[in-house]
C-alpha angles and dihedrals in degrees: 000000000000119000122221118198116213116194105217102176139341114252095008121134089236099038095141128048123177116222115200115228129189117264091229119069119248110268119200108221119244106242099187098099091043093050092048091054097045103040096080090060094055117085140188116240115210121188135183130198132185110225122198107202116236117196089207095053132044117212126175120228115263113276137166087247096061129096141207114256108264094023120125091254102048097106093040093057095038090057092045095051091048090054091051093050093244097119095124137032104185123131117266093227090052089061088053093050097260127131114294114237121207115243130208111223125188134197138186129215139150138255142167136225116246097174130036090228089070110274110151129188123212141145121288091228090058094062101025112135092358118155093197132021122197125186117208116202125210091263089054094255109155118216127181110235131207124208113248095181144315139207118207096192094062094028093236133139136179122213132188129209130181108229126186091233136017113289127228108257138187129224129236119254133203109266091186089069092052110110131202106267096030115136116250137178129213124203123188152115106280114185089349092293094132129231105010125173123208130168140202141126139281101270098185142346135226094022119174117209111222086329087275106141134043090220098048113132102139127180110237118214140175093213104122111266121176140164107309095032089091110121094018123127129259108211133201119221093271092059098256123137109245097163146016111229107234117151146012136205110227138147090205103038093250130095117287094169100272111109132154130217130189105242116247093232087065096037101049092054093050092044092051089054092047089052092049102041108002093247140061125258117200131197122244134187100174104239130145104220142179134190116262110242129191095273094048091048091053092047092051096043095246117154091226140006103272141126132036120288115222111227099172145316140264123232116296091007115188089204092056092046089052093055105262111146137204108271094036116128113217107219102170134019119198091340096310124112118252106218096175143341094279091053091053091051089054094048094048093045090052093048120109112260114248092016118131109224135183116250119195113213138185112222124173096330098320137089124228137168121236125188112228127187111223115229128197117266117241099214094179091071116088126206114222133180131185121229120246124250125257120283122273139151136176117245091242095060111102115237132210118197128200134150092355094311125122107201136178144165113295099245121188090258091055092045089054093045095049095031092239130170119260091247093059111122112170120035130184111233101174139015121202115234113252092015124133089253093052090050089056095050097251108162139193107273094039115131120222110217104167140015118199087353093301123115119252125204102177139034091246088055088061093050093047093051091049089051090049089053090052093050090048089058096246118158095211140014127218121231127190106217131186118210121179090335095312121115125214139160119240123194112206121197108236094198090060094054 
């Protein structure tokens, strides 16, 4: 081993740290043989759409860099098209009141063959609204494609062609085994140039784009990805598909080395469902969750911030029926670690519907395993919540103050003002600026249900339990707060109060 000395600071007690380096120099792998083997399985996807201009509505022509409304990429592609001056595609005469003339718009993307019979994976935003889809093989053979199924939430689509002979295909890999720094190779159709190979490394894992989707855990790569690469494969060095190239971050519209790929562990499950039924089925256990931060971890006695904290349940929740409780931290789901709330959403969505799985939870200083039966998510239902009214309190109402909160009994007037349930007991009427509560987005009208995982009935109960936590030497205290019908846990630092 070769030692490298890094000088970190003159005069410091830890001024020198030795970093171990491998004895053999880093060798960049030659990707020529791999590219030769994989190129025949990567295809170009050409689509056409007939657009009838509408003077009341602007719609851009279809493009491989557009996205379905509600998909993880909608804002990314909307911003990109605006920068390129392609925000509208309506006929000039239509704007002047003339007759609107239909236009034929074309777009190019990428895809890859996963079955020799002619099954091809691409992005949903590549083929969305297309009237015709044509797949172009490496030898320039054109094949008409039919849509087997698509899923807007994960931006995936499955096509089928009918070739005269079996097609070269590529296997799925395990994206969970991909490490930051691993070499990867992208093949696609950038700017309509045909089969183009680029290489780089995995720059990051589990990236969320604009926090748009609950299932976002993208692989980030610096392999060059441009317009037209959408739907193309991201390979590891053994030739397995570990990602589907789908988006880039770029001020100019070209590659600056920040690209995003849908991980194969998410994609292959969705694609299998599209192949079987034409649509995706996602698991659901009906929990309202939040990520455990440092303060919450301290308040709950966890050794590190990890897992997903249960704040409440939706109607007919399988998790609630199984015995999971508000305040539980879900640490593992079906044997896989839950690093944060987004990770749990992914794991639950990928779970087999009607399967009973073990869930490891942290409850009041102990771990236990609870068996939960996974239900099917009803993604057509929308959860809505109304905002509370502005703060207000009569001078005769007694107040209790703690950690920047002013609390009182939930009188009928306050219940009417804040639109609270009849069973509300302690309501927040004011939050001091700069206080621990203000920093955690506690608002007037919020109802405090628990302190330190114990139910509270009166405002003095809240103050007493906070005092008890201080006397016990705790650095923070955990509150269960209800806001506009939504439950969440809030950890307040006592030493900042």
